[in-house]
C-alpha positions in Angstrom: 60.6 -2.5 75.8 57.1 -1.6 74.5 56.1 1.0 71.9 53.5 3.6 72.8 51.0 2.4 70.3 50.9 -1.2 71.5 48.0 -2.8 73.3 48.3 -6.2 74.8 45.4 -8.4 74.2 46.3 -11.0 76.9 48.8 -11.6 79.5 52.4 -12.2 78.7 54.1 -15.2 80.5 57.4 -13.9 81.3 58.6 -17.3 82.5 59.0 -18.3 78.9 62.0 -15.9 78.5 64.5 -17.9 80.5 67.9 -16.7 79.1 68.9 -13.5 80.8 71.5 -13.0 78.2 69.2 -12.9 75.2 66.8 -10.6 73.3 63.3 -11.8 72.2 60.8 -10.4 69.6 57.7 -11.5 67.8 57.8 -11.6 64.1 57.3 -8.5 62.1 53.6 -8.1 61.0 50.1 -7.8 62.4 48.4 -10.6 64.2 45.8 -12.4 62.0 47.6 -11.4 58.8 50.5 -12.9 56.9 53.8 -12.6 59.1 57.3 -12.1 57.9 58.9 -14.9 60.2 62.5 -13.9 59.3 62.0 -10.3 60.2 61.6 -9.0 63.8 59.1 -6.6 65.3 60.4 -3.5 67.2 56.9 -2.9 68.8 57.6 -5.3 71.9 61.0 -6.7 72.8 62.2 -8.5 75.8 65.7 -8.0 76.9 67.3 -10.3 79.5 68.8 -8.6 82.5 72.4 -9.3 81.5 72.2 -7.7 78.1 69.5 -5.0 78.7 72.0 -2.2 79.4 73.9 -2.9 76.3 70.8 -3.1 74.2 68.9 -0.2 75.6 71.8 2.2 74.3 70.7 1.6 70.8 70.3 5.3 70.0 73.8 6.1 71.2 75.1 3.2 69.3 73.4 4.3 66.1 75.4 7.5 66.3 78.7 6.4 68.0 79.3 2.6 67.6 82.4 2.2 65.4 81.1 -0.8 63.5 80.6 -0.1 59.8 78.0 -3.1 59.9 75.6 -0.5 61.6 75.8 2.1 58.8 73.2 2.5 56.1 70.5 -0.1 57.3 67.0 0.4 56.0 64.8 0.0 59.0 65.0 0.2 62.9 64.3 -3.5 63.0 67.2 -4.3 60.8 69.4 -2.1 63.0 68.4 -3.8 66.1 69.1 -7.3 64.7 72.5 -6.1 63.5 73.3 -4.4 66.7 72.5 -7.7 68.6 74.9 -9.5 66.3 77.7 -6.9 66.6 77.3 -7.1 70.3 77.1 -11.0 70.3 73.8 -10.9 71.9 71.6 -13.9 71.2 68.4 -13.0 69.5 65.2 -15.1 69.1 62.0 -14.6 67.4 59.2 -16.1 69.4 55.7 -17.0 68.5 53.3 -14.2 68.2 51.2 -15.8 71.0 54.1 -15.3 73.5 53.9 -11.5 73.0 50.2 -11.0 72.1 49.7 -7.5 71.2 48.0 -5.4 68.7 49.0 -1.8 67.3 46.3 0.6 68.1 45.4 4.3 67.7 42.8 6.6 69.0 40.8 7.9 66.2 38.2 10.8 65.8 34.8 9.2 66.2 33.3 11.1 63.3 34.9 8.6 61.1 32.5 6.0 62.5 29.7 8.5 63.2 30.4 8.8 66.8 30.9 12.1 68.8 33.9 10.8 70.9 37.3 9.2 70.1 37.4 5.6 69.5 40.2 2.9 69.9 41.2 1.4 66.6 42.9 -2.0 66.3 45.0 -1.0 63.2 44.6 -3.2 60.1 41.8 -5.5 61.7 39.0 -6.3 59.3 36.1 -8.8 59.8 37.7 -11.2 57.3 40.7 -11.7 59.5 38.4 -13.4 62.1 37.0 -15.8 59.4 40.1 -16.5 57.5 43.3 -15.7 59.7 46.6 -16.2 58.1 48.4 -16.4 61.5 47.5 -16.7 65.2 44.6 -14.4 65.6 42.4 -12.7 68.2 38.8 -14.0 68.4 35.6 -11.8 68.5 34.9 -12.7 72.1 38.4 -11.6 73.2 38.1 -8.4 71.2 34.8 -7.7 72.8 36.2 -8.3 76.4 39.1 -5.9 75.5 36.6 -3.3 74.2 34.7 -3.4 77.4 38.0 -2.3 79.2 37.9 0.9 77.4 35.1 2.9 79.2 34.1 4.7 75.9 34.8 2.1 73.3 32.2 1.4 70.8 32.3 -2.1 69.7 30.3 -4.1 67.0 31.3 -7.7 66.3 30.9 -8.0 62.6 32.4 -11.3 62.0 
């Protein structure tokens, strides 16, 4: 399950997700920045085939599931972890490198002095390359990705 503002920066090795009865997610946070290892990310999740049907009904469960444990939770991520617990679905947080993505947005180019939209890797700053807090993308990989976007301006200021 992938959110629409997610951009994969390398391939995902699906053979790492062996348990067809489990749910997987990377830690909450942004690559290169401090991660919250005990929280899950709702941007990319992998559901094993045996539990996918149960977990992909999350919106229906939000409204109709009888468990009081699902009431009054403060975030979608919290709800999904609690739903997995209520449904007895094993959940594992996997290393960020297993689900290597970045949250992106297309922005008006005027902000960067351009006459066309640009792809923005949200939250990425040059210091993150020099002093990463967690697994990080390197400037060469970012340049390769930028070349995949036909109109992407790119300056490696690291």
